[in-house]
C-alpha positions in Angstrom: 13.5 36.4 -9.5 11.4 34.1 -7.4 12.8 32.4 -4.3 11.3 29.5 -2.4 10.6 30.4 1.3 13.3 29.3 3.7 12.7 26.0 5.5 11.9 27.1 9.1 13.6 23.9 10.4 16.7 24.2 8.2 19.0 24.9 11.3 17.4 22.2 13.4 19.8 19.1 13.3 17.2 16.7 14.7 14.7 17.7 11.9 17.3 17.3 9.2 18.4 13.9 10.4 14.8 12.7 10.6 14.1 13.7 7.0 17.3 12.1 5.7 16.9 8.8 7.6 15.6 6.0 5.4 16.3 2.6 7.0 17.4 -0.1 4.6 15.1 -3.1 4.3 16.5 -6.2 5.9 15.9 -9.7 4.5 12.8 -10.3 6.7 11.2 -7.0 5.6 11.9 -7.8 2.0 10.4 -11.3 2.3 7.3 -9.8 4.0 6.9 -7.3 1.2 7.3 -10.0 -1.5 4.7 -12.1 0.3 2.3 -9.1 0.5 2.8 -8.4 -3.2 2.1 -12.0 -4.1 -1.1 -11.9 -2.0 -2.2 -8.7 -3.6 -1.8 -10.2 -7.1 -3.9 -13.1 -6.0 -6.5 -10.9 -4.4 -6.8 -8.8 -7.6 -7.2 -11.9 -9.8 -9.9 -13.4 -7.6 -11.7 -10.4 -6.3 -11.6 -7.9 -9.3 -14.0 -10.1 -11.3 -16.4 -10.0 -8.3 -16.4 -6.2 -8.6 -13.9 -5.3 -5.9 -11.4 -2.6 -6.7 -9.0 -2.8 -3.8 -8.4 -2.8 -0.1 -9.7 -0.5 2.7 -7.4 0.2 5.6 -8.6 1.7 8.9 -6.0 4.3 9.8 -5.3 4.6 13.6 -3.5 7.9 13.1 -6.4 9.9 11.6 -9.2 7.6 12.6 -10.5 7.3 8.9 -10.6 4.6 6.3 -8.2 4.8 3.4 -9.1 3.1 0.1 -6.4 1.7 -2.1 -6.9 0.2 -5.6 -5.0 -3.1 -6.3 -2.6 -1.3 -8.7 -1.8 1.6 -6.3 -1.0 -0.7 -3.4 1.1 -3.0 -5.6 3.0 0.0 -7.0 3.7 1.2 -3.4 5.1 -2.2 -2.5 7.2 -2.4 -5.6 8.5 1.1 -4.8 9.5 0.0 -1.4 11.3 -3.1 -2.8 13.1 -1.2 -5.5 13.8 2.2 -4.1 13.1 1.8 -0.4 10.3 4.4 -0.6 6.6 4.4 -1.5 5.4 6.7 -4.3 3.3 9.8 -3.5 -0.3 9.4 -4.5 -3.6 11.2 -4.2 -6.3 9.6 -2.1 -9.1 7.9 -3.8 -11.8 10.4 -4.9 -15.2 9.6 -3.5 -14.6 5.8 -3.3 -17.6 3.5 -3.0 -16.9 1.5 0.2 -18.9 -1.4 -1.3 -16.1 -1.9 -3.8 -13.3 -2.3 -1.3 -12.5 -5.1 1.2 -10.3 -5.5 4.2 -7.0 -7.4 3.8 -8.3 -10.2 6.1 -11.5 -10.6 4.0 -9.5 -10.6 0.8 -7.2 -13.3 2.2 -10.1 -15.5 3.4 -12.1 -15.1 0.2 -9.0 -15.9 -1.9 -8.0 -18.9 0.1 -11.5 -20.3 -0.1 -11.7 -19.6 -3.9 -8.4 -21.3 -4.5 -9.5 -24.4 -2.6 -12.6 -24.7 -4.6 -11.4 -23.6 -8.0 -7.7 -24.4 -8.0 -4.8 -22.3 -9.1 -5.2 -19.1 -11.0 -3.8 -18.7 -14.6 
């Protein structure tokens, strides 16, 4: 019979509490997530036809860029809204940086596009 290895931190109360703690979203957090989700939906509608696949985020923790497709990022936000946790995902495999934009670029491009073309269907 196979047994999983014992968690080396199983008897550490600080470790157990840290893993179990998931703060609830307050109304402001929920409003921010809904706004981000709405923006992402707009970004996708405006930028995907231009050949962009998603957003690039510079990570301060690992000092690398992370590439997120529109769908993956929206799924993460929906997971936070519905279950208070983001889904686990694999990083993008060999992404082409030319197909990803920063959030600020996406916002600026979309705002300009909407001013010149009107609302999106």
